[in-house]
Backbone as CSV, one residue per row, in Angstrom:
resi,resn,N_x,N_y,N_z,CA_x,CA_y,CA_z,C_x,C_y,C_z
1,MET,-0.202,-0.527,-28.662,-0.766,0.676,-28.052,-2.216,0.883,-28.480
2,LEU,-2.502,0.613,-29.781,-3.866,0.758,-30.272,-4.793,-0.243,-29.604
3,VAL,-4.276,-1.466,-29.383,-5.087,-2.491,-28.724,-5.419,-2.063,-27.311
4,GLN,-4.401,-1.539,-26.590,-4.630,-1.078,-25.224,-5.664,0.034,-25.198
5,GLY,-5.565,0.963,-26.156,-6.520,2.064,-26.219,-7.927,1.585,-26.480
6,LYS,-8.055,0.585,-27.359,-9.375,0.054,-27.681,-9.986,-0.635,-26.478
7,VAL,-9.160,-1.415,-25.757,-9.665,-2.120,-24.574,-10.061,-1.125,-23.494
8,ALA,-9.219,-0.085,-23.302,-9.547,0.943,-22.312,-10.852,1.640,-22.669
9,GLN,-11.061,1.882,-23.964,-12.299,2.516,-24.423,-13.495,1.622,-24.131
10,GLU,-13.337,0.317,-24.375,-14.423,-0.623,-24.106,-14.756,-0.664,-22.618
11,LYS,-13.710,-0.594,-21.765,-13.946,-0.560,-20.321,-14.753,0.679,-19.943
12,LEU,-14.394,1.818,-20.550,-15.109,3.061,-20.258,-16.564,2.954,-20.678
13,TYR,-16.812,2.406,-21.863,-18.186,2.234,-22.327,-18.978,1.351,-21.366
14,ASN,-18.350,0.289,-20.875,-19.031,-0.611,-19.943,-19.397,0.108,-18.657
15,ILE,-18.479,0.963,-18.201,-18.748,1.731,-16.987,-19.920,2.685,-17.197
16,LEU,-19.895,3.395,-18.327,-20.957,4.363,-18.609,-22.303,3.678,-18.774
17,GLU,-22.300,2.529,-19.434,-23.545,1.823,-19.684,-24.120,1.196,-18.419
18,SER,-23.244,0.944,-17.431,-23.727,0.303,-16.207,-24.579,1.241,-15.370
19,GLN,-24.421,2.560,-15.605,-25.185,3.587,-14.883,-24.994,3.479,-13.366
20,ILE,-23.809,3.023,-12.984,-23.467,2.941,-11.571,-22.727,4.212,-11.175
21,ASP,-23.058,4.746,-10.014,-22.315,5.893,-9.507,-20.962,5.377,-9.037
22,LEU,-19.964,5.502,-9.912,-18.696,4.816,-9.699,-17.929,5.355,-8.502
23,TYR,-17.919,6.668,-8.319,-17.122,7.275,-7.267,-18.009,7.820,-6.155
24,GLY,-17.392,7.963,-4.975,-18.104,8.549,-3.856,-18.055,10.064,-3.919
25,ASN,-18.458,10.697,-2.831,-18.470,12.165,-2.793,-17.673,12.711,-1.616
26,LYS,-16.782,11.887,-1.087,-15.987,12.321,0.053,-14.809,13.173,-0.405
27,SER,-14.300,13.968,0.518,-13.099,14.758,0.252,-11.876,14.005,0.762
28,LEU,-10.790,14.096,0.014,-9.543,13.476,0.442,-8.924,14.353,1.522
29,VAL,-8.789,13.807,2.716,-8.284,14.570,3.856,-6.818,14.218,4.085
30,ILE,-5.952,15.185,3.845,-4.523,15.037,4.128,-4.124,16.259,4.939
31,GLU,-3.980,16.076,6.239,-3.798,17.213,7.132,-2.367,17.738,7.143
32,ASN,-1.418,16.914,6.749,-0.027,17.371,6.681,0.647,16.666,5.512
33,ASP,1.955,16.750,5.442,2.676,16.143,4.323,3.072,14.698,4.596
34,ASP,2.554,14.123,5.673,2.830,12.717,5.986,1.822,11.856,5.225
35,ILE,2.180,11.478,4.009,1.251,10.793,3.103,1.681,9.346,2.915
36,PHE,0.721,8.431,2.966,1.032,7.036,2.653,-0.054,6.462,1.749
37,ILE,0.388,5.695,0.771,-0.500,5.066,-0.211,-0.433,3.561,-0.020
38,ASN,-1.571,2.937,0.152,-1.609,1.498,0.395,-2.323,0.766,-0.738
39,PHE,-1.618,-0.166,-1.362,-2.198,-1.070,-2.358,-2.570,-2.369,-1.660
40,ASP,-3.818,-2.783,-1.800,-4.279,-4.027,-1.183,-4.797,-4.973,-2.265
41,LEU,-3.965,-5.942,-2.637,-4.315,-6.972,-3.626,-4.829,-6.354,-4.931
42,VAL,-4.114,-5.345,-5.408,-4.523,-4.632,-6.623,-4.053,-5.384,-7.869
43,SER,-4.981,-5.597,-8.791,-4.662,-6.189,-10.094,-5.214,-5.291,-11.192
44,TYR,-4.528,-5.309,-12.328,-4.997,-4.540,-13.481,-4.523,-5.218,-14.753
45,ASP,-5.422,-5.279,-15.745,-5.025,-5.795,-17.052,-5.693,-4.983,-18.146
46,TYR,-5.058,-4.981,-19.308,-5.614,-4.289,-20.466,-6.622,-5.160,-21.196
47,ASP,-6.453,-6.456,-21.089,-7.441,-7.414,-21.570,-7.185,-8.730,-20.852
48,SER,-8.025,-9.720,-21.080,-7.954,-10.979,-20.332,-6.657,-11.735,-20.564
49,ASN,-5.939,-11.400,-21.638,-4.711,-12.128,-21.966,-3.440,-11.347,-21.650
50,SER,-3.569,-10.160,-21.086,-2.364,-9.354,-20.837,-2.437,-8.660,-19.479
51,LYS,-2.460,-9.449,-18.410,-2.451,-8.879,-17.057,-1.102,-8.210,-16.828
52,ILE,-1.125,-6.973,-16.370,0.120,-6.237,-16.181,0.500,-6.098,-14.712
53,LEU,-0.498,-6.078,-13.814,-0.252,-6.030,-12.377,-1.126,-7.076,-11.702
54,LYS,-0.567,-7.803,-10.741,-1.315,-8.899,-10.128,-1.145,-8.906,-8.614
55,ASP,-2.256,-8.745,-7.922,-2.320,-8.890,-6.459,-1.219,-8.110,-5.741
56,ILE,-1.088,-6.827,-6.091,-0.078,-5.982,-5.452,-0.562,-5.549,-4.076
57,SER,0.273,-5.777,-3.077,-0.004,-5.300,-1.723,1.270,-4.656,-1.190
58,ILE,1.242,-3.356,-1.040,2.432,-2.635,-0.573,2.017,-1.264,-0.064
59,ASN,2.797,-0.741,0.886,2.583,0.609,1.391,3.695,1.510,0.873
60,ILE,3.319,2.628,0.268,4.282,3.576,-0.289,4.189,4.876,0.496
61,CYS,5.316,5.346,1.005,5.314,6.601,1.753,6.637,7.322,1.519
62,GLY,6.662,8.593,1.867,7.863,9.394,1.676,7.564,10.656,0.895
63,ASN,8.563,11.525,0.788,8.386,12.783,0.064,8.839,12.702,-1.382
64,ASN,9.985,12.075,-1.619,10.536,11.951,-2.965,10.815,10.481,-3.246
65,ILE,10.018,9.905,-4.121,10.020,8.460,-4.337,10.317,8.157,-5.795
66,ALA,11.220,7.216,-6.029,11.511,6.758,-7.387,10.752,5.464,-7.649
67,LEU,10.158,5.378,-8.830,9.506,4.143,-9.276,10.232,3.705,-10.545
68,SER,11.016,2.639,-10.429,11.872,2.208,-11.525,11.412,0.861,-12.078
69,GLY,12.085,0.424,-13.137,11.750,-0.842,-13.783,11.922,-0.730,-15.282
70,THR,11.990,-1.857,-15.953,12.179,-1.852,-17.402,10.912,-1.378,-18.109
71,ASN,11.036,-1.101,-19.384,9.893,-0.638,-20.173,8.796,-1.699,-20.219
72,GLY,7.553,-1.244,-20.071,6.411,-2.126,-20.254,6.016,-2.973,-19.066
73,VAL,6.630,-2.725,-17.888,6.311,-3.567,-16.726,5.133,-3.040,-15.917
74,GLY,4.683,-1.798,-16.197,3.509,-1.288,-15.498,3.747,-0.077,-14.626
75,LYS,4.893,0.579,-14.769,5.181,1.757,-13.938,4.165,2.870,-14.179
76,SER,3.925,3.187,-15.435,2.961,4.242,-15.763,1.555,3.846,-15.335
77,THR,1.245,2.571,-15.455,-0.071,2.083,-15.023,-0.267,2.332,-13.538
78,ILE,0.768,2.086,-12.741,0.689,2.336,-11.299,0.460,3.823,-11.034
79,GLY,1.188,4.674,-11.750,0.988,6.112,-11.590,-0.431,6.533,-11.909
80,LYS,-0.984,5.975,-12.964,-2.348,6.321,-13.372,-3.383,5.740,-12.419
81,LEU,-3.079,4.614,-11.799,-3.981,4.060,-10.780,-4.021,4.969,-9.556
82,ILE,-2.857,5.481,-9.145,-2.807,6.382,-7.990,-3.555,7.678,-8.286
83,ALA,-3.443,8.163,-9.520,-4.145,9.393,-9.916,-5.596,9.126,-10.292
84,ARG,-6.002,7.898,-10.226,-7.341,7.402,-10.562,-7.726,7.684,-12.016
85,LEU,-6.723,7.703,-12.873,-6.988,7.725,-14.312,-7.362,6.325,-14.778
86,TYR,-6.882,5.325,-14.054,-7.290,3.937,-14.236,-7.941,3.461,-12.947
87,ILE,-8.764,2.435,-13.069,-9.436,1.836,-11.918,-8.984,0.389,-11.798
88,PRO,-8.599,-0.081,-10.607,-8.168,-1.476,-10.472,-9.268,-2.450,-10.895
89,ASP,-8.870,-3.553,-11.517,-9.835,-4.609,-11.820,-10.261,-5.322,-10.547
90,SER,-9.354,-5.371,-9.578,-9.669,-5.945,-8.270,-8.738,-5.323,-7.246
91,GLY,-9.122,-5.439,-5.974,-8.337,-4.835,-4.911,-8.677,-3.367,-4.711
92,SER,-7.955,-2.723,-3.806,-8.247,-1.322,-3.487,-6.962,-0.539,-3.254
93,ILE,-7.079,0.774,-3.443,-5.981,1.702,-3.173,-6.477,2.718,-2.155
94,GLU,-5.727,2.874,-1.074,-6.083,3.837,-0.039,-4.991,4.888,0.094
95,ILE,-5.416,6.113,0.325,-4.490,7.202,0.626,-4.802,7.702,2.025
96,ASN,-3.837,7.561,2.918,-4.033,7.899,4.334,-5.297,7.256,4.897
97,GLY,-5.510,5.989,4.536,-6.626,5.220,5.067,-7.959,5.456,4.390
98,GLN,-7.988,6.287,3.353,-9.237,6.584,2.644,-9.238,5.881,1.285
99,ASN,-10.262,5.077,1.054,-10.354,4.355,-0.213,-10.515,5.347,-1.357
100,LEU,-9.645,5.233,-2.342,-9.636,6.188,-3.450,-10.953,6.189,-4.217
101,ILE,-11.638,5.073,-4.248,-12.892,4.971,-4.996,-14.004,5.786,-4.333
102,ASP,-13.828,6.097,-3.028,-14.850,6.851,-2.295,-14.680,8.364,-2.421
103,ILE,-13.587,8.792,-3.038,-13.270,10.215,-3.112,-13.896,10.828,-4.364
104,SER,-14.408,12.028,-4.229,-15.053,12.696,-5.357,-14.037,13.056,-6.435
105,GLU,-14.532,13.219,-7.665,-13.674,13.616,-8.782,-12.992,14.954,-8.480
106,GLU,-13.754,15.877,-7.937,-13.222,17.208,-7.640,-12.067,17.132,-6.654
107,SER,-12.213,16.319,-5.617,-11.180,16.219,-4.595,-9.933,15.513,-5.116
108,VAL,-10.121,14.510,-5.976,-8.970,13.825,-6.572,-8.166,14.793,-7.433
109,SER,-8.853,15.538,-8.305,-8.149,16.465,-9.199,-7.519,17.622,-8.427
110,LYS,-8.080,17.957,-7.291,-7.528,19.028,-6.464,-6.237,18.601,-5.772
111,ASN,-6.128,17.316,-5.457,-5.028,16.839,-4.623,-3.965,16.016,-5.339
112,ILE,-4.304,15.422,-6.489,-3.385,14.496,-7.159,-3.239,14.883,-8.625
113,ILE,-2.010,14.824,-9.138,-1.803,15.086,-10.558,-0.779,14.112,-11.126
114,TYR,-1.083,13.615,-12.315,-0.174,12.746,-13.067,0.337,13.542,-14.258
115,VAL,1.656,13.610,-14.406,2.279,14.401,-15.466,3.042,13.460,-16.387
116,ASP,2.583,13.331,-17.621,3.171,12.402,-18.583,4.194,13.128,-19.455
117,GLY,5.472,12.810,-19.261,6.529,13.464,-20.013,6.552,13.118,-21.484
118,ARG,5.805,12.094,-21.891,5.786,11.678,-23.303,4.548,12.177,-24.032
119,GLU,3.656,12.804,-23.300,2.391,13.259,-23.868,2.585,14.539,-24.683
120,SER,1.856,14.664,-25.780,1.918,15.872,-26.598,1.140,17.003,-25.932
121,LEU,1.496,18.221,-26.265,0.735,19.374,-25.793,-0.491,19.568,-26.673
122,PHE,-1.409,20.406,-26.200,-2.573,20.745,-27.004,-2.155,21.633,-28.176
123,SER,-2.870,21.554,-29.270,-2.588,22.408,-30.431,-3.145,23.798,-30.165
124,SER,-2.418,24.539,-29.356,-2.853,25.876,-28.962,-1.621,26.670,-28.557
125,SER,-1.831,27.848,-27.996,-0.709,28.685,-27.588,-0.036,28.122,-26.340
126,VAL,1.178,28.582,-26.085,1.887,28.197,-24.866,1.084,28.621,-23.643
127,SER,0.542,29.824,-23.694,-0.251,30.337,-22.577,-1.436,29.425,-22.277
128,ASP,-2.154,29.013,-23.325,-3.302,28.118,-23.134,-2.865,26.789,-22.543
129,ASN,-1.732,26.268,-22.994,-1.237,24.988,-22.507,-0.831,25.043,-21.040
130,ILE,-0.366,26.196,-20.602,0.024,26.340,-19.199,-1.193,26.582,-18.310
131,LYS,-2.060,27.483,-18.727,-3.169,27.903,-17.862,-4.328,26.917,-17.853
132,LEU,-4.578,26.244,-18.963,-5.677,25.272,-19.065,-6.999,25.852,-18.565
133,GLY,-7.246,27.110,-18.900,-8.503,27.746,-18.524,-8.556,28.248,-17.096
134,ARG,-7.476,28.056,-16.344,-7.448,28.503,-14.950,-7.072,29.982,-14.867
135,ASN,-7.437,30.602,-13.775,-7.131,32.018,-13.564,-5.712,32.150,-13.010
136,ILE,-4.741,31.998,-13.892,-3.332,32.060,-13.509,-2.715,33.324,-14.099
137,LYS,-2.050,34.088,-13.267,-1.452,35.344,-13.703,-0.126,35.082,-14.422
138,ASP,0.158,35.929,-15.406,1.416,35.799,-16.146,2.626,35.939,-15.226
139,GLU,2.503,36.831,-14.230,3.651,37.016,-13.332,3.952,35.755,-12.523
140,ASP,2.912,34.962,-12.235,3.139,33.693,-11.531,3.906,32.713,-12.416
141,ILE,3.603,32.739,-13.710,4.319,31.876,-14.656,5.787,32.271,-14.711
142,TYR,6.049,33.564,-14.842,7.434,34.023,-14.953,8.188,33.848,-13.638
143,ASP,7.473,33.952,-12.524,8.102,33.719,-11.226,8.545,32.262,-11.103
144,THR,7.687,31.342,-11.556,8.048,29.921,-11.508,9.176,29.613,-12.484
145,LEU,9.164,30.256,-13.654,10.275,30.092,-14.598,11.595,30.525,-13.960
146,SER,11.541,31.576,-13.141,12.748,32.034,-12.443,13.220,30.987,-11.443
147,LYS,12.274,30.382,-10.727,12.632,29.328,-9.774,13.252,28.127,-10.493
148,LEU,12.765,27.872,-11.702,13.309,26.785,-12.514,14.608,27.180,-13.210
149,LYS,14.940,28.482,-13.118,16.109,29.032,-13.826,16.017,28.722,-15.318
150,ALA,14.797,28.882,-15.834,14.535,28.518,-17.230,14.057,29.701,-18.061
151,ASN,14.257,30.926,-17.554,13.798,32.102,-18.304,14.404,32.163,-19.697
152,SER,15.693,31.836,-19.789,16.391,31.956,-21.072,15.830,31.005,-22.125
153,ILE,15.240,29.899,-21.679,14.702,28.916,-22.624,13.522,29.501,-23.397
154,PHE,12.799,30.422,-22.750,11.610,31.013,-23.374,11.825,32.480,-23.739
155,GLN,13.071,32.896,-23.766,13.371,34.299,-24.051,12.850,34.694,-25.435
156,ASN,12.168,35.838,-25.470,11.634,36.413,-26.716,10.487,35.599,-27.329
157,LEU,9.925,34.659,-26.576,8.779,33.909,-27.092,7.481,34.587,-26.676
158,ASP,6.545,34.663,-27.581,5.226,35.228,-27.311,4.318,34.105,-26.820
159,PHE,4.071,34.063,-25.510,3.282,32.976,-24.923,1.868,32.914,-25.492
160,GLU,1.367,34.057,-25.942,-0.022,34.084,-26.397,-0.187,33.551,-27.814
161,ASN,0.857,33.602,-28.610,0.701,33.274,-30.030,1.509,32.074,-30.514
162,ILE,2.638,31.784,-29.883,3.448,30.669,-30.358,2.721,29.345,-30.114
163,SER,2.830,28.421,-31.044,2.135,27.137,-30.917,3.089,26.066,-30.419
164,ASP,2.508,24.944,-29.967,3.306,23.842,-29.450,4.251,23.278,-30.513
165,LYS,3.877,23.390,-31.779,4.684,22.817,-32.866,5.988,23.578,-33.082
166,GLN,6.110,24.751,-32.478,7.322,25.557,-32.624,8.280,25.372,-31.451
167,LEU,7.973,24.435,-30.561,8.752,24.254,-29.343,9.648,23.023,-29.418
168,SER,10.755,23.076,-28.684,11.624,21.908,-28.543,11.032,20.972,-27.489
169,LEU,11.550,19.740,-27.421,11.079,18.791,-26.409,11.345,19.328,-25.014
170,GLY,12.512,19.937,-24.813,12.833,20.500,-23.505,11.869,21.596,-23.095
171,GLN,11.505,22.467,-24.032,10.538,23.526,-23.742,9.172,22.942,-23.391
172,MET,8.778,21.896,-24.093,7.488,21.265,-23.799,7.482,20.645,-22.407
173,GLN,8.613,20.071,-21.991,8.681,19.490,-20.647,8.553,20.571,-19.583
174,ILE,9.181,21.713,-19.813,9.070,22.823,-18.864,7.619,23.289,-18.758
175,ILE,6.925,23.347,-19.881,5.515,23.748,-19.876,4.686,22.781,-19.039
176,LYS,4.949,21.494,-19.158,4.221,20.495,-18.368,4.491,20.667,-16.878
177,VAL,5.738,20.982,-16.537,6.082,21.236,-15.136,5.351,22.476,-14.634
178,LEU,5.328,23.526,-15.443,4.647,24.761,-15.055,3.170,24.516,-14.779
179,ARG,2.471,23.903,-15.708,1.021,23.754,-15.535,0.686,22.774,-14.417
180,ALA,1.613,21.854,-14.097,1.353,20.903,-13.016,1.583,21.500,-11.644
181,THR,2.488,22.472,-11.548,2.900,22.951,-10.228,2.411,24.352,-9.879
182,LEU,1.794,25.054,-10.825,1.272,26.385,-10.513,0.088,26.317,-9.559
183,SER,-0.576,25.169,-9.508,-1.604,24.909,-8.497,-1.079,23.795,-7.599
184,ALA,-0.904,24.081,-6.316,-0.287,23.120,-5.402,-1.143,21.865,-5.248
185,LYS,-0.489,20.718,-5.210,-1.144,19.431,-4.996,-0.531,18.745,-3.778
186,LYS,-1.172,17.684,-3.337,-0.616,16.862,-2.264,0.247,15.731,-2.816
187,ILE,-0.123,15.219,-3.997,0.617,14.119,-4.616,0.888,14.467,-6.074
188,TYR,2.164,14.464,-6.448,2.579,14.686,-7.835,3.186,13.389,-8.365
189,ILE,2.783,13.001,-9.563,3.363,11.825,-10.205,3.985,12.285,-11.518
190,PHE,5.309,12.277,-11.578,6.038,12.746,-12.756,6.564,11.541,-13.529
191,ASP,6.044,11.341,-14.727,6.390,10.168,-15.534,7.364,10.581,-16.642
192,GLU,8.642,10.237,-16.454,9.709,10.548,-17.420,9.739,12.044,-17.764
193,ILE,9.614,12.879,-16.755,9.506,14.320,-16.979,10.851,14.947,-17.354
194,THR,11.972,14.260,-17.097,13.277,14.841,-17.433,13.727,14.502,-18.853
195,ASN,12.958,13.698,-19.569,13.305,13.378,-20.959,13.393,14.649,-21.799
196,GLY,14.447,14.780,-22.573,14.574,15.917,-23.484,15.186,17.153,-22.875
197,LEU,15.504,17.125,-21.573,16.122,18.284,-20.926,17.640,18.154,-20.972
198,ASP,18.326,19.246,-21.303,19.789,19.164,-21.244,20.222,19.139,-19.782
199,GLU,21.459,18.777,-19.534,21.913,18.452,-18.183,21.733,19.602,-17.204
200,CYS,22.073,20.808,-17.628,21.974,21.965,-16.737,20.521,22.258,-16.380
201,VAL,19.667,22.290,-17.381,18.239,22.558,-17.153,17.621,21.439,-16.327
202,LYS,17.993,20.207,-16.618,17.448,19.063,-15.880,17.727,19.190,-14.391
203,GLN,18.945,19.570,-14.040,19.289,19.689,-12.627,18.445,20.759,-11.948
204,ASN,18.221,21.873,-12.624,17.384,22.942,-12.064,15.944,22.481,-11.881
205,VAL,15.425,21.757,-12.864,14.050,21.255,-12.787,13.910,20.260,-11.646
206,VAL,14.850,19.343,-11.540,14.797,18.331,-10.481,14.877,18.990,-9.108
207,ASP,15.770,19.956,-8.943,15.879,20.661,-7.658,14.565,21.357,-7.312
208,TYR,13.947,21.974,-8.303,12.660,22.652,-8.084,11.585,21.654,-7.670
209,LEU,11.489,20.531,-8.372,10.455,19.540,-8.070,10.666,18.919,-6.695
210,PHE,11.913,18.656,-6.343,12.196,18.071,-5.035,11.869,19.044,-3.910
211,GLY,11.862,20.329,-4.206,11.554,21.331,-3.195,10.067,21.566,-2.976
212,LEU,9.228,20.970,-3.819,7.781,21.127,-3.651,7.303,20.403,-2.399
213,LYS,6.289,20.946,-1.757,5.669,20.261,-0.625,4.808,19.111,-1.139
214,GLY,4.644,18.091,-0.321,3.819,16.958,-0.696,4.651,15.771,-1.144
215,MET,3.967,14.733,-1.608,4.624,13.523,-2.106,4.895,13.665,-3.593
216,LYS,6.134,13.374,-3.988,6.494,13.366,-5.402,6.940,11.963,-5.789
217,ILE,6.293,11.399,-6.783,6.656,10.080,-7.293,7.260,10.274,-8.674
218,PHE,8.497,9.836,-8.840,9.201,9.988,-10.109,9.288,8.634,-10.807
219,ILE,8.508,8.473,-11.858,8.605,7.283,-12.702,9.711,7.572,-13.705
220,THR,10.822,6.856,-13.596,11.994,7.280,-14.363,13.019,6.172,-14.541
221,HIS,13.828,6.336,-15.605,15.012,5.509,-15.808,16.276,6.303,-15.470
222,ASP,16.109,7.574,-15.142,17.230,8.475,-14.913,17.915,8.129,-13.582
223,LYS,19.146,7.650,-13.656,19.855,7.194,-12.454,20.112,8.325,-11.475
224,GLU,20.331,9.540,-11.982,20.568,10.675,-11.092,19.318,11.006,-10.286
225,VAL,18.168,10.990,-10.935,16.910,11.255,-10.234,16.639,10.151,-9.217
226,ILE,16.849,8.907,-9.622,16.618,7.774,-8.719,17.498,7.884,-7.475
227,SER,18.770,8.205,-7.663,19.697,8.276,-6.526,19.366,9.434,-5.591
228,LYS,18.741,10.473,-6.116,18.384,11.639,-5.299,17.170,11.356,-4.408
229,CYS,16.330,10.406,-4.816,15.135,10.058,-4.035,15.525,9.289,-2.775
230,GLU,14.774,9.519,-1.680,15.105,8.813,-0.442,14.615,7.366,-0.442
231,LYS,13.652,7.073,-1.325,13.157,5.698,-1.430,13.021,5.318,-2.896
232,GLU,13.235,4.034,-3.167,13.061,3.529,-4.527,12.232,2.252,-4.495
233,TYR,11.201,2.235,-5.315,10.395,1.033,-5.529,10.578,0.622,-6.986
234,THR,10.633,-0.666,-7.229,10.777,-1.142,-8.600,9.625,-2.073,-8.954
235,VAL,9.257,-2.079,-10.223,8.164,-2.922,-10.707,8.769,-4.073,-11.503
236,LYS,8.407,-5.291,-11.117,8.941,-6.480,-11.778,7.988,-7.642,-11.556
237,ASP,7.766,-8.404,-12.601,6.916,-9.600,-12.515,5.539,-9.279,-11.935
238,MET,4.970,-8.149,-12.382,3.608,-7.728,-12.018,3.472,-7.311,-10.557
239,LYS,4.599,-7.048,-9.871,4.598,-6.643,-8.469,5.410,-5.365,-8.281
240,ILE,5.186,-4.691,-7.135,6.031,-3.575,-6.712,6.876,-4.052,-5.539
241,VAL,8.185,-3.806,-5.618,9.088,-4.214,-4.546,9.914,-3.004,-4.123
242,ARG,10.062,-2.814,-2.823,10.916,-1.724,-2.351,12.376,-2.152,-2.450
243,ARG,13.188,-1.324,-3.119,14.614,-1.617,-3.266,15.438,-0.989,-2.154
244,ARG,15.027,0.180,-1.716,15.745,0.858,-0.621,14.841,1.910,0.011
C-alpha cells in the first residue's frame, strides 16, 4: 500500500511539474437517468512492474450495477477511474459520449461521487464529517436518517461535539452514506459501503441507496447486494467482463 501511495504521489508530481492544463472546461451533460460509461482500451498501473488493468474496452449501463471480483484485482481502481480520482495511463473513458478528461473539475464533483467504505472519517465532529463545509440543514440530515431507518443508531448523540473516534464502524458507514447522498449526483460509486452494518440496518441502507435516482455502482463482495443489482460486472485478469 505504501508503494502504491508513493508511486501515485510521483505521478501527481509529474503532472504538476508538466504545467499542462490536464482537464477541459466542459460541463458533463446528462439529460436523464439513461447513463452509459464507455471504457476504450483503458490501462492503468501503479508502476511499470504492476499493471492492474490492461486494454479494457466495455460499455457499462444501468441503474444498479454490481462490480465484483476477488481482492486486489482492480475493482476500486475502476471506481476511482470513473470518478476521475485516477487518470488512465492509456485509453479513454466516456460518459454519455463525453470524454471524461474534457470535463471540468467542478462538473465532475457535481455529478460523480466515489464513497470508500474502508476510509477513515476526518478527526472532527459528526456534523463536520457530514456537512463538509456545505450549507446543509440539520433537518435534512435527520430526514435522511429517517429514510435510512437509522435514527436509533444516533440516538442521544451530539452531532456537534462527538468525534469520529467515539463511533462504531456501522455508524461511520451511515455518516458516509449521509454526506454522499445529501447532495444529489448522477453517478454514485459505493465501495464496500455495507461493511460493518448489522443485517437489519444493512437492508435499510441498501433499499435507500437503490431508491436513489441516477446510476449506482456497488463495488462489493456482498452476495445479497450483488443479487439485488440488475447487472453484474466482474474484474478478472486485468479486464472487466459482464456476468449478467
